[in-house]
ROPASE-289612 format. One line per field, with one value per residue: residue number from 1; residue in one letter; x, y, z of N, C-alpha, C in turn. Coordinates in Angstrom, 2 decimals, decimal comma, always signed. Example, Ala and Ser with C-alpha at 12.3 -4.5 7.8 and 13.67 -1.06 7.14 Angstrom:
REM ROPASE-289612
loke = [1|2] .
kero = [A|S] .
n_east = [+13,19|+12,85] .
n_north = [-5,69|-2,25] .
n_up = [+7,80|+7,08] .
ca_east = [+12,30|+13,67] .
ca_north = [-4,50|-1,06] .
ca_up = [+7,80|+7,14] .
c_east = [+13,20|+12,90] .
c_north = [-3,30|+0,03] .
c_up = [+7,80|+7,87] .
//
This chain:
REM ROPASE-289612
loke = [1|2|3|4|5|6|7|8|9|10|11|12|13|14|15|16|17|18|19|20|21|22|23|24|25|26|27|28|29|30|31|32|33|34|35|36|37|38|39|40|41|42|43|44|45|46|47|48|49|50|51|52|53|54|55|56|57|58|59|60|61|62|63|64|65|66|67|68|69|70|71|72|73|74|75|76|77|78|79|80|81|82|83|84|85|86|87|88|89|90|91|92|93|94|95|96|97|98|99|100|101|102|103|104|105|106|107|108|109|110|111|112|113|114|115|116|117|118|119|120|121|122|123|124|125|126|127|128|129|130|131|132|133|134|135|136|137|138|139|140|141|142|143|144|145|146|147|148|149|150|151|152|153|154|155|156|157|158|159|160|161|162|163|164|165|166|167|168|169|170|171|172|173|174|175|176|177|178|179|180|181|182|183|184|185|186|187|188|189|190|191|192|193|194] .
kero = [M|Q|T|K|D|L|A|A|G|T|V|R|T|V|P|G|D|L|A|M|W|F|F|I|L|A|E|L|A|V|F|G|L|F|F|A|I|Y|G|V|V|R|A|R|Q|P|A|L|F|A|A|G|Q|A|G|L|S|R|L|S|A|L|G|N|T|L|L|L|I|A|G|S|G|T|M|A|A|A|V|Q|D|F|A|A|G|R|S|R|R|G|T|R|W|L|L|A|T|L|L|C|G|G|G|F|L|L|L|K|G|A|E|F|G|G|H|L|A|A|G|I|T|L|S|S|N|D|F|W|M|F|Y|L|A|L|A|G|F|H|Y|L|H|V|V|L|G|M|V|I|I|A|A|V|Y|R|A|A|R|Q|G|R|Y|D|A|A|N|H|A|G|V|E|T|A|A|A|Y|W|H|M|V|D|L|V|W|L|V|L|F|A|L|V|Y|V|A|R] .
n_east = [+1,35|+1,05|+1,00|+0,51|+3,04|+2,42|+2,92|+5,69|+6,67|+6,86|+6,82|+5,19|+5,38|+3,84|+4,78|+5,79|+3,04|-0,31|-2,46|-1,12|-1,07|-3,75|-4,21|-2,81|-3,39|-6,51|-5,73|-3,98|-6,30|-7,38|-5,84|-5,20|-7,87|-8,01|-6,44|-7,82|-10,62|-8,13|-6,96|-9,82|-11,08|-8,39|-8,73|-9,95|-9,75|-7,50|-5,56|-5,44|-4,45|-1,40|-0,84|-0,70|+1,35|+2,91|+4,23|+5,62|+8,52|+10,07|+12,96|+13,70|+11,14|+12,12|+14,13|+13,46|+11,78|+14,43|+15,61|+13,78|+13,44|+15,88|+15,53|+13,81|+15,33|+17,50|+15,01|+14,75|+17,50|+17,51|+15,39|+17,05|+19,28|+18,68|+16,63|+18,89|+20,74|+22,09|+21,85|+22,53|+24,10|+21,95|+19,74|+21,77|+20,63|+17,71|+18,55|+19,40|+17,00|+14,87|+17,25|+16,78|+14,40|+13,24|+14,90|+13,47|+10,66|+11,84|+12,75|+9,37|+8,25|+9,80|+9,55|+6,22|+6,42|+7,13|+4,71|+2,72|+3,56|+2,88|+0,83|-0,95|-3,32|-5,95|-8,32|-7,35|-7,25|-8,84|-6,36|-3,83|-5,66|-5,93|-2,80|-2,66|-3,85|-3,11|-0,77|+0,05|-1,17|-0,44|+1,70|+1,46|+1,90|+4,09|+5,13|+3,84|+5,06|+7,75|+7,36|+7,35|+8,87|+10,60|+9,80|+10,89|+13,35|+13,43|+13,04|+14,85|+17,28|+17,11|+17,40|+15,56|+15,09|+15,82|+17,28|+15,37|+13,24|+11,41|+9,38|+8,39|+9,69|+9,77|+7,25|+7,39|+8,83|+7,08|+5,11|+6,73|+7,20|+5,21|+5,03|+6,65|+6,09|+3,15|+4,44|+6,12|+3,68|+2,80|+4,72|+4,98|+2,26|+1,94|+3,40|+4,84|+3,64|+1,91] .
n_north = [-1,27|+2,12|+5,77|+9,03|+12,13|+14,55|+17,53|+16,90|+16,17|+12,78|+9,96|+6,81|+3,91|+0,85|-1,98|-5,19|-7,76|-6,15|-7,56|-9,77|-7,35|-6,87|-9,19|-9,25|-7,41|-8,13|-11,05|-9,56|-7,99|-10,03|-11,37|-8,89|-8,94|-11,66|-11,23|-9,04|-10,42|-12,45|-10,65|-10,00|-12,51|-12,20|-10,48|-10,98|-13,55|-13,82|-14,98|-17,55|-17,00|-16,14|-18,06|-19,35|-18,03|-18,45|-21,56|-21,90|-20,71|-17,98|-17,69|-19,70|-18,42|-15,47|-16,75|-17,41|-14,67|-13,18|-15,27|-14,43|-11,87|-11,89|-12,19|-11,22|-8,49|-10,05|-10,63|-7,92|-7,35|-8,96|-8,00|-5,14|-5,68|-6,83|-5,02|-3,92|-4,51|-6,94|-9,89|-12,08|-11,82|-11,16|-13,86|-15,00|-14,19|-14,56|-16,89|-17,45|-16,10|-18,41|-20,09|-19,26|-18,81|-21,89|-22,63|-21,18|-23,52|-24,80|-23,95|-23,65|-26,07|-27,64|-25,92|-27,07|-29,86|-30,76|-28,97|-29,75|-33,25|-32,79|-32,85|-31,13|-29,75|-28,51|-28,35|-27,75|-25,24|-21,67|-20,59|-22,07|-23,17|-20,43|-19,88|-22,08|-22,41|-19,25|-18,95|-21,62|-20,97|-18,98|-20,38|-21,55|-19,68|-19,17|-20,94|-21,24|-18,86|-19,48|-21,28|-19,78|-17,86|-20,49|-19,83|-18,11|-17,95|-20,10|-18,81|-16,98|-18,58|-19,56|-17,30|-15,51|-12,33|-8,74|-6,61|-4,21|-6,27|-7,35|-7,85|-9,67|-10,74|-8,54|-9,05|-11,50|-10,43|-8,62|-10,10|-11,69|-9,11|-9,32|-11,45|-11,16|-8,95|-9,52|-12,26|-10,24|-8,54|-11,27|-11,97|-9,79|-9,50|-12,65|-14,05|-12,10|-9,91|-8,97] .
n_up = [+0,00|-1,05|+0,06|-0,62|+0,56|+0,68|+1,66|+1,40|-0,90|-1,55|-2,10|+0,30|+0,83|+3,05|+5,15|+3,35|+2,80|+1,56|+3,42|+4,95|+7,04|+7,91|+8,96|+11,16|+12,38|+13,41|+15,24|+16,50|+17,69|+18,64|+19,95|+22,59|+23,36|+24,86|+26,92|+27,98|+29,41|+30,48|+32,19|+33,83|+34,52|+36,62|+38,20|+40,22|+41,22|+42,26|+44,66|+43,41|+40,73|+42,56|+42,78|+40,67|+39,11|+41,03|+40,14|+38,25|+35,78|+35,92|+34,83|+32,46|+31,29|+30,47|+29,55|+27,02|+26,67|+25,53|+23,46|+21,55|+22,03|+20,01|+18,03|+16,58|+16,32|+15,32|+12,47|+11,60|+10,82|+8,44|+7,07|+7,18|+5,41|+3,28|+1,78|+0,62|-0,66|+0,39|-0,28|+0,68|+3,30|+4,67|+3,82|+5,83|+8,02|+8,18|+8,47|+12,01|+12,96|+12,09|+14,13|+16,14|+16,98|+17,57|+19,47|+21,32|+20,64|+21,19|+24,12|+25,71|+24,95|+26,90|+28,38|+29,32|+29,01|+31,14|+32,96|+32,13|+32,98|+35,43|+35,60|+34,63|+33,75|+31,10|+32,35|+35,04|+36,78|+36,26|+36,35|+35,51|+32,46|+31,47|+31,43|+29,65|+27,42|+25,97|+26,51|+24,77|+22,59|+21,73|+20,80|+19,15|+16,68|+16,49|+15,94|+13,20|+12,25|+11,55|+9,90|+8,19|+8,08|+6,84|+4,82|+3,70|+3,94|+2,25|-0,74|-0,59|+0,15|-3,43|-4,98|-5,37|-3,71|-3,21|-3,99|-4,67|-5,21|-2,26|-0,78|+0,27|+1,91|+4,41|+4,43|+6,19|+8,69|+9,33|+10,23|+11,82|+14,24|+15,17|+16,81|+18,22|+19,74|+20,84|+22,92|+24,53|+25,47|+27,36|+28,86|+30,65|+31,80|+33,06|+33,33|+35,26|+36,56|+38,94] .
ca_east = [-0,10|+1,08|+0,36|+2,00|+3,06|+2,08|+3,97|+7,45|+6,37|+7,46|+5,76|+5,61|+4,41|+3,57|+6,37|+5,16|+2,22|-1,61|-3,29|-0,98|-1,29|-4,40|-3,68|-1,92|-5,10|-7,12|-4,57|-3,71|-7,48|-7,94|-4,39|-5,51|-9,43|-8,34|-5,42|-8,53|-10,51|-7,33|-7,27|-10,63|-10,81|-7,22|-8,73|-11,74|-9,49|-6,35|-5,38|-5,01|-3,35|-0,92|+0,00|-0,44|+2,63|+4,60|+4,41|+6,24|+9,61|+10,72|+14,23|+12,75|+10,09|+13,24|+15,24|+12,30|+11,94|+15,59|+14,62|+12,34|+13,83|+17,08|+15,40|+13,07|+16,73|+18,03|+14,82|+15,33|+19,21|+17,16|+15,15|+17,99|+20,92|+17,56|+16,84|+20,72|+21,61|+22,93|+21,03|+23,21|+24,01|+20,32|+19,82|+21,54|+20,11|+16,65|+18,67|+19,65|+15,63|+15,03|+17,39|+15,85|+12,60|+13,64|+14,76|+11,88|+9,51|+12,28|+12,50|+8,59|+8,04|+9,85|+8,40|+5,05|+6,15|+6,33|+3,84|+0,93|+4,17|+2,84|-0,88|-1,80|-4,22|-6,18|-8,95|-7,32|-7,91|-9,00|-5,17|-4,02|-6,41|-5,25|-1,66|-1,93|-5,01|-2,12|+1,02|-0,88|-1,64|+1,23|+3,41|+1,06|+1,88|+5,72|+5,31|+3,40|+5,95|+8,24|+6,93|+7,38|+9,99|+10,80|+9,38|+11,30|+14,99|+14,42|+12,61|+15,99|+18,41|+16,97|+17,21|+14,54|+15,13|+17,32|+16,94|+14,09|+11,75|+12,15|+8,06|+8,65|+10,87|+9,29|+5,51|+7,33|+8,88|+5,53|+4,75|+7,74|+7,96|+4,25|+4,98|+7,55|+5,40|+2,81|+5,39|+6,03|+2,70|+1,87|+5,50|+4,26|+1,34|+0,95|+4,59|+5,97|+2,59|+2,00] .
ca_north = [-0,04|+3,11|+6,77|+9,82|+12,66|+15,82|+17,51|+16,59|+15,03|+11,15|+7,98|+6,22|+2,43|-0,16|-3,52|-6,52|-7,29|-5,27|-8,47|-9,48|-6,40|-6,77|-11,04|-9,41|-6,58|-9,15|-11,60|-8,54|-7,90|-11,54|-11,90|-8,18|-9,85|-12,45|-10,84|-8,66|-11,78|-13,01|-9,36|-9,33|-13,84|-12,41|-9,83|-11,87|-14,74|-13,08|-15,63|-18,30|-16,43|-15,61|-19,60|-20,47|-17,24|-19,67|-22,65|-20,79|-20,20|-16,94|-17,66|-20,31|-17,19|-14,15|-17,28|-17,00|-13,08|-12,80|-15,69|-14,39|-10,40|-11,77|-13,06|-9,74|-7,99|-10,59|-10,33|-6,31|-7,17|-9,38|-7,00|-4,44|-6,20|-7,39|-3,58|-3,05|-5,86|-7,37|-10,87|-13,03|-11,68|-11,07|-14,83|-15,63|-13,43|-15,29|-18,66|-17,32|-15,53|-19,31|-20,68|-18,03|-19,31|-22,95|-21,95|-20,46|-23,59|-26,32|-24,38|-23,44|-27,62|-28,57|-26,45|-27,29|-30,71|-30,06|-28,43|-31,97|-34,64|-32,89|-33,67|-29,57|-29,78|-27,00|-28,61|-28,07|-24,35|-20,97|-19,70|-23,46|-22,48|-19,20|-20,15|-22,75|-21,88|-17,95|-19,96|-22,32|-20,12|-18,06|-21,37|-21,75|-18,64|-19,53|-22,13|-20,60|-17,04|-19,74|-21,93|-17,56|-17,10|-20,17|-20,77|-16,45|-18,61|-20,79|-17,96|-16,29|-19,40|-19,41|-15,62|-15,03|-10,97|-8,68|-4,22|-3,61|-6,65|-8,39|-8,03|-11,22|-10,90|-7,81|-9,31|-12,52|-9,50|-7,90|-10,71|-12,10|-8,75|-9,07|-12,27|-11,02|-7,94|-10,38|-12,24|-9,13|-8,42|-12,58|-12,38|-9,03|-9,99|-14,07|-13,80|-10,00|-8,94|-9,21] .
ca_up = [-0,21|-1,40|+0,84|-0,92|+1,18|+0,46|+2,28|+0,83|-2,41|-1,12|-1,54|+1,10|+1,64|+4,14|+4,03|+3,09|+2,55|+3,19|+4,02|+6,44|+7,91|+8,29|+9,07|+11,86|+12,91|+13,32|+15,54|+17,68|+18,48|+19,48|+21,57|+23,19|+24,09|+25,87|+27,57|+28,97|+30,34|+31,79|+33,91|+34,95|+35,60|+37,73|+39,38|+40,95|+41,86|+42,64|+45,81|+42,88|+40,09|+42,01|+43,53|+39,86|+38,89|+41,66|+39,71|+36,55|+35,36|+35,27|+34,30|+31,13|+30,42|+30,43|+29,08|+25,88|+25,75|+24,75|+22,27|+20,52|+21,06|+19,39|+16,44|+16,09|+15,94|+13,69|+11,50|+11,21|+9,83|+7,36|+5,66|+6,05|+4,63|+1,24|+1,24|+0,79|-2,20|+0,87|+0,09|+1,63|+4,05|+4,64|+4,01|+7,13|+9,54|+8,09|+9,30|+13,12|+12,60|+12,50|+15,40|+18,32|+17,13|+17,46|+20,85|+21,88|+20,85|+22,34|+25,52|+25,39|+24,89|+28,01|+30,34|+28,47|+29,21|+32,51|+33,53|+31,83|+33,84|+36,87|+35,36|+34,46|+32,10|+31,08|+33,68|+36,52|+37,87|+35,55|+35,08|+34,46|+31,79|+30,52|+31,24|+28,56|+26,24|+26,66|+26,16|+23,12|+21,19|+21,26|+20,59|+17,32|+15,90|+16,43|+14,64|+12,06|+11,91|+11,51|+8,55|+7,01|+7,70|+6,62|+2,96|+3,29|+3,59|+1,08|-1,40|-0,30|-1,18|-4,72|-5,04|-5,35|-3,00|-3,87|-3,01|-5,24|-4,44|-1,05|-0,07|+1,14|+3,90|+5,11|+5,65|+7,08|+9,08|+10,40|+11,52|+13,40|+15,11|+16,08|+17,68|+19,29|+20,64|+21,90|+23,71|+25,78|+27,27|+27,26|+29,75|+30,89|+32,40|+33,11|+34,87|+35,66|+36,65|+40,83] .
c_east = [+0,57|+0,41|+1,12|+1,99|+3,34|+2,81|+5,75|+7,47|+7,61|+5,75|+5,89|+5,32|+5,27|+4,52|+5,33|+3,93|+0,72|-2,04|-2,81|-0,34|-2,92|-5,04|-3,51|-3,16|-5,85|-6,11|-3,71|-5,24|-7,71|-6,95|-5,19|-7,28|-9,49|-6,94|-6,57|-9,44|-9,45|-8,08|-8,82|-11,21|-9,36|-7,54|-9,43|-11,06|-7,51|-5,36|-4,78|-4,73|-1,68|+0,27|-0,04|+0,51|+3,67|+5,00|+5,14|+7,21|+9,78|+11,58|+13,82|+11,75|+10,94|+13,66|+14,50|+12,21|+13,06|+15,93|+14,65|+12,72|+14,94|+16,82|+14,23|+14,76|+16,97|+16,72|+14,54|+16,47|+18,63|+16,69|+16,63|+18,88|+19,91|+17,78|+18,47|+21,33|+21,89|+22,85|+21,80|+23,37|+22,40|+20,13|+19,59|+21,23|+19,16|+17,14|+18,71|+18,21|+15,13|+15,02|+16,57|+14,58|+12,82|+13,77|+14,14|+10,64|+10,73|+12,78|+10,61|+7,56|+8,58|+8,69|+6,69|+4,96|+6,14|+5,59|+2,35|+1,90|+3,32|+1,26|-1,68|-2,34|-5,48|-7,50|-8,69|-7,51|-8,66|-7,16|-4,66|-4,42|-6,22|-3,91|-1,43|-2,68|-3,92|-0,95|+1,07|-0,75|-1,47|+2,00|+2,91|+1,96|+2,43|+5,54|+5,07|+5,01|+7,05|+8,95|+6,90|+8,13|+10,43|+11,61|+9,93|+12,42|+14,52|+13,88|+14,34|+17,22|+18,73|+16,99|+16,83|+14,42|+16,44|+16,78|+15,59|+13,15|+12,67|+11,02|+7,89|+9,19|+10,18|+8,02|+6,67|+8,15|+8,29|+5,01|+4,99|+7,17|+6,06|+4,14|+5,22|+6,47|+4,37|+3,27|+5,06|+4,71|+2,40|+3,24|+4,77|+3,58|+1,13|+2,36|+5,55|+4,93|+2,41|+0,65] .
c_north = [+1,13|+4,83|+7,55|+11,71|+13,70|+16,67|+17,84|+16,31|+13,67|+10,32|+6,83|+5,01|+1,41|-1,25|-4,06|-5,78|-6,95|-6,35|-8,97|-8,43|-6,68|-8,26|-9,78|-8,13|-7,78|-10,37|-10,87|-8,62|-9,50|-10,81|-10,62|-8,42|-11,17|-12,29|-9,69|-9,83|-11,75|-11,98|-9,91|-10,73|-13,49|-12,11|-9,66|-13,05|-14,20|-13,70|-16,92|-18,08|-16,32|-17,04|-20,42|-19,76|-18,37|-20,60|-22,67|-20,76|-19,70|-17,01|-18,40|-19,09|-15,88|-15,38|-16,79|-15,82|-13,14|-13,83|-14,78|-11,97|-9,87|-12,00|-12,17|-9,18|-9,11|-10,09|-9,07|-6,40|-7,65|-8,42|-5,29|-4,46|-6,44|-5,23|-2,91|-3,27|-6,40|-8,33|-12,18|-13,05|-10,83|-12,13|-15,74|-14,13|-14,73|-16,67|-18,14|-16,83|-16,89|-20,39|-20,16|-19,06|-20,78|-23,48|-21,65|-21,84|-25,28|-25,47|-24,56|-25,14|-28,16|-27,99|-27,13|-28,99|-31,27|-30,45|-30,36|-32,74|-34,01|-33,01|-31,91|-29,57|-27,91|-26,54|-28,18|-25,89|-23,18|-20,33|-20,41|-22,68|-21,55|-19,02|-20,81|-22,49|-20,81|-18,07|-21,01|-21,86|-19,11|-18,78|-21,76|-20,62|-18,11|-20,54|-22,12|-19,11|-18,54|-20,52|-20,37|-17,44|-18,73|-20,67|-18,97|-16,97|-19,63|-20,03|-17,08|-16,83|-19,13|-18,32|-15,18|-12,84|-10,23|-7,48|-4,09|-5,29|-7,88|-7,96|-9,68|-11,03|-9,58|-7,61|-10,43|-11,74|-9,29|-8,97|-11,84|-10,94|-8,50|-10,37|-11,97|-9,97|-9,07|-11,29|-11,53|-8,80|-10,19|-12,53|-11,50|-9,96|-11,13|-14,57|-13,05|-9,97|-9,54|-9,10] .
c_up = [+0,14|-0,82|+0,22|+0,25|+0,98|+0,41|+1,55|-0,60|-2,72|-1,97|-0,74|+0,86|+2,91|+3,71|+4,59|+2,79|+3,01|+3,92|+4,80|+7,76|+9,03|+9,27|+11,04|+12,89|+13,79|+14,97|+17,41|+18,54|+19,68|+20,87|+22,78|+23,53|+25,77|+27,37|+28,31|+29,61|+30,65|+32,86|+34,95|+35,75|+36,73|+38,69|+40,56|+41,76|+42,24|+43,10|+44,93|+41,52|+40,43|+43,17|+42,04|+39,44|+39,94|+41,02|+38,08|+36,92|+35,00|+34,45|+31,98|+30,36|+29,94|+29,23|+27,27|+25,07|+24,70|+23,85|+21,45|+20,51|+19,91|+18,13|+15,95|+15,40|+14,52|+12,08|+10,55|+10,20|+8,47|+6,27|+5,32|+5,17|+3,22|+0,86|+0,71|-0,55|-1,07|+1,03|+0,70|+2,65|+5,36|+4,95|+5,74|+7,95|+9,20|+9,12|+11,24|+13,48|+13,22|+13,63|+16,92|+18,31|+17,69|+18,63|+21,29|+21,57|+21,75|+23,95|+27,02|+25,65|+26,52|+29,22|+30,18|+29,65|+30,76|+33,75|+33,38|+33,23|+34,88|+37,12|+35,94|+33,39|+32,54|+32,22|+34,91|+38,07|+36,73|+35,38|+34,88|+32,90|+30,42|+30,37|+29,70|+27,33|+25,64|+25,45|+24,59|+22,50|+20,84|+20,99|+18,96|+16,63|+15,97|+15,54|+13,65|+11,22|+11,27|+10,65|+7,46|+7,20|+6,87|+5,45|+2,48|+3,04|+1,98|-0,60|-1,68|-0,95|-2,85|-5,56|-6,03|-4,37|-3,52|-3,33|-4,17|-5,34|-3,18|+0,42|+1,20|+2,19|+4,83|+5,65|+6,22|+8,47|+10,01|+11,34|+12,36|+15,04|+15,99|+16,94|+18,51|+20,53|+21,60|+22,97|+24,93|+26,18|+27,48|+28,79|+30,57|+32,26|+32,85|+33,92|+35,04|+37,11|+38,57|+41,43] .
//
């Protein structure tokens, strides 16, 4: 999508595909609704939610946060390198993003596994229902983000992106940054806020 800045006489474009931006807005609305409901239920059951939070690993969550922030940094570097015509370097940044996402999935998967091994399920109580639903929904978004980035990485290895044509990389980056943003809110609400 292009917009014209009449004062400067320049044309600006929204990075990536406009359809992805509509998808991102829809996803943010869904997560926003989940977060709002979480906040209301938490306010009604503070002791239960405090006890549930005590069963979470903040260290694991911090590791996941750092992995996603690093992944957003590598994704931004990939966009910059493709825009500057440095396709080989941009392709390496895409691979680094995939590695960060893979690290997140492994760490989060281990966390889920530990909770499930302890007998915690969606029906354990309201805190665990929200935690597993929110974190699980986000986990699926990370998986989708990695699928998108893997497809972009494959196309980049085939030489399909350059300085003039890298909208696919920008589209993947927009989605990945949304996934990161949602995690930051989830981390703050579920792991940190007391």
